C-alpha positions in Angstrom: 71.7 222.3 -11.0 69.2 224.9 -12.2 66.9 226.8 -9.8 63.5 227.9 -11.1 61.6 230.4 -9.0 58.6 231.0 -11.3 56.1 228.6 -12.9 56.8 229.9 -16.5 60.5 229.4 -16.0 60.0 225.9 -14.8 57.5 225.0 -17.5 60.0 226.1 -20.1 62.7 223.9 -18.6 60.3 221.0 -18.4 59.5 221.3 -22.1 63.2 221.4 -23.1 64.9 218.5 -24.9 66.7 217.4 -21.8 63.4 216.0 -20.5 62.0 214.6 -23.7 61.4 210.9 -23.3 63.4 210.6 -20.1 61.9 209.4 -16.8 61.7 212.0 -14.1 62.1 211.4 -10.4 60.5 214.0 -8.2 61.0 214.8 -4.5 58.5 217.4 -3.1 59.7 219.1 0.1 59.2 222.2 2.2 62.9 222.8 2.5 65.0 222.6 5.7 66.5 219.5 4.1 68.3 216.9 6.2 69.7 213.4 5.6 66.2 211.9 5.3 65.6 214.1 2.3 69.0 213.3 0.9 68.0 209.6 1.0 64.9 210.4 -1.1 67.1 212.3 -3.6 69.6 209.5 -3.8 66.9 206.9 -4.6 65.4 209.3 -7.2 68.8 209.7 -8.7 69.4 206.0 -8.9 66.1 205.2 -10.5 65.6 208.1 -13.0 67.3 210.0 -15.8 66.3 213.4 -14.4 65.6 214.5 -10.8 63.5 217.4 -9.8 63.4 218.8 -6.2 60.7 221.2 -5.2 61.1 223.6 -2.2 57.9 225.3 -1.1 56.7 226.1 2.4 53.0 225.4 1.7 50.9 227.9 3.7 47.6 226.1 3.2 48.7 223.1 5.3 49.4 225.1 8.4 46.4 225.6 10.7 48.5 227.6 13.1 50.0 230.9 11.6 52.7 230.9 14.3 53.8 227.4 13.2 54.1 228.7 9.6 56.1 231.7 10.7 58.5 229.5 12.7 59.1 227.0 9.9 62.8 227.2 8.9 63.7 228.7 5.5 67.2 227.5 4.6 67.4 227.7 0.8 71.2 228.1 0.6 71.8 225.0 2.8 69.1 223.1 0.9 70.8 223.7 -2.4 74.1 222.6 -1.0 72.7 219.3 0.2 71.0 218.7 -3.2 74.1 219.5 -5.3 75.1 216.5 -7.4 71.8 214.7 -7.0 69.3 217.1 -8.6 69.0 218.5 -12.1 66.4 221.1 -11.4 65.0 222.8 -8.3 61.5 224.3 -8.4 60.9 226.9 -5.7 57.8 228.9 -6.7 56.1 231.7 -4.8 52.8 231.0 -3.1 51.0 233.6 -5.3 51.8 231.6 -8.4 50.9 228.2 -7.0 47.6 229.6 -5.6 46.4 232.1 -8.3 42.8 231.2 -7.2 43.6 232.2 -3.6 42.9 228.5 -2.6 39.3 228.5 -3.7 39.8 225.2 -5.4 41.2 222.4 -3.3 41.4 218.6 -2.8 39.4 217.2 0.1 39.3 213.6 1.3 36.6 212.7 3.7 37.8 209.7 5.8 41.4 209.1 6.6 42.2 212.8 6.5 39.9 213.5 9.4 41.6 211.1 11.8 44.8 211.6 14.0 46.8 214.4 12.2 43.7 215.7 10.5 41.7 215.8 13.8 44.5 217.8 15.5 45.3 220.0 12.5 42.0 220.9 10.8 42.4 221.5 7.1 46.0 220.3 7.1 45.5 217.5 4.6 43.4 219.6 2.2 46.4 221.8 1.9 48.8 218.9 1.5 46.8 217.1 -1.2 46.1 220.3 -3.1 49.7 221.3 -3.3 50.9 217.8 -4.1 48.4 217.6 -7.0 49.5 221.0 -8.3 53.2 220.0 -8.1 52.6 216.6 -9.8 50.7 218.3 -12.6 53.6 220.8 -13.1 56.5 218.3 -12.8 54.8 215.3 -14.5 57.2 212.7 -12.9 57.4 209.0 -13.6 58.1 208.5 -9.9 57.5 210.7 -6.8 59.3 209.9 -3.6 57.7 210.3 -0.1 59.1 209.3 3.3 57.2 206.7 5.5 57.6 208.9 8.6 54.6 210.8 7.4 52.5 207.6 7.1 49.1 209.2 7.0 50.2 211.7 4.4 51.7 209.0 2.3 48.5 206.9 2.3 46.5 209.9 1.4 48.7 210.8 -1.5 48.6 207.2 -2.8 44.8 207.3 -2.5 44.5 210.6 -4.4 46.7 209.2 -7.1 44.5 206.2 -7.5 41.2 208.1 -7.2 42.2 210.8 -9.7 44.0 208.5 -12.2 47.2 210.3 -11.9 50.1 209.0 -14.0 53.3 208.1 -12.4 54.3 206.0 -9.3 54.2 207.1 -5.7 57.3 205.6 -4.1 57.5 205.0 -0.3 60.9 205.3 1.2 61.9 204.1 4.7 62.1 206.5 7.6 65.7 207.7 8.2 66.6 207.8 11.9 69.4 209.2 14.0 71.6 206.8 15.9 69.4 207.0 18.9 66.3 206.1 16.9 64.6 209.5 16.6 63.2 210.0 13.1 64.9 212.8 11.3 62.8 216.0 11.0 63.4 219.7 10.5 61.6 220.3 13.7 64.2 218.4 15.8 66.5 221.4 15.4 64.1 223.5 17.5 64.7 221.3 20.6 67.2 222.1 23.3 70.1 219.7 23.7 68.4 218.1 26.7 65.1 218.0 24.8 66.7 216.4 21.8 68.1 213.6 24.0 64.7 213.2 25.7 62.9 213.0 22.4 64.6 209.6 21.6 62.3 208.0 24.1 59.4 208.7 21.7 60.1 206.0 19.1 61.4 203.7 21.8 58.1 203.8 23.7 56.1 203.4 20.5 58.1 200.2 19.7 58.0 198.7 23.2 54.5 199.3 24.4 52.0 196.4 24.0 49.2 198.6 22.7 48.4 202.2 21.8 46.7 203.1 25.1 49.7 202.0 27.2 52.1 203.8 24.8 50.2 207.0 25.3 50.2 206.5 29.1 54.0 205.8 29.1 54.7 208.9 26.9 52.7 211.1 29.3 54.5 209.6 32.3 57.8 210.5 30.6 56.7 214.2 30.3 55.6 214.3 26.7 52.3 216.0 25.8 50.5 213.4 23.8 48.2 214.4 20.9 47.4 210.8 20.0 48.7 207.3 19.7 46.7 204.9 17.5 47.1 201.4 16.0 45.9 201.1 12.4 46.6 198.8 9.5 49.6 197.3 11.2 51.1 200.6 12.1 51.3 202.5 15.4 51.0 206.2 14.8 51.9 208.9 17.3 52.2 212.6 17.8 53.7 214.3 20.8 54.8 217.8 21.9 58.0 218.5 23.7 59.3 222.0 24.5 56.5 223.4 22.3 57.8 221.3 19.3 55.4 218.8 17.7 56.9 215.5 16.6 55.2 212.7 14.7 56.4 209.1 14.1 55.1 205.6 13.3 56.4 202.1 13.8 55.4 198.8 12.3 53.5 196.5 14.6 
């Protein structure tokens, strides 16, 4: 497994004979990898000749500087988790991915303004912009995204269609802990009691008859509710617990 920390280094590797004519699977991440990311990597490994993992904490998708500062950076542990599944790791600095200082960006004017977008202004501009940059640099046959971030997944799919991007966007099922909580790097910031309490979040999303009553039940259980919404056969929700923001979705 080779680690590339500059764009020129990565581009040289991508142009090498090892990649010529061979389908590439790509898993873009912000690091702090867990079993959910490993599931994406395992699927990429099974379906492609080469697998590329990117690790980049993208500053443009954080509307709260404190949230960016708190985001875990665990490169050593991430590389250990990826060992045996990944051929190349791309971990560039922000200055190289944003040589224009983010003057050029991708903006979507409908879905990105709802729910997550309404609570995190500019978030999806940052997400779509960095994903487009990474897809252009990696040029994968298939890119793998988890369904936990349903709104992000739909926006990336829409961008790929609208901009005629080559390659397939592959959706992968949410990986959950035994108690049903979706795996997330943010879970580690919860206290032991908070982590146990958080399992009620997906349970209430599943069990409630509609979004309004789900939000009411979550509030009654002590969660601070950002939103619960039913859309396109999916119930989306975002809550805060102990200052930690968690998102999830379930099929209706």
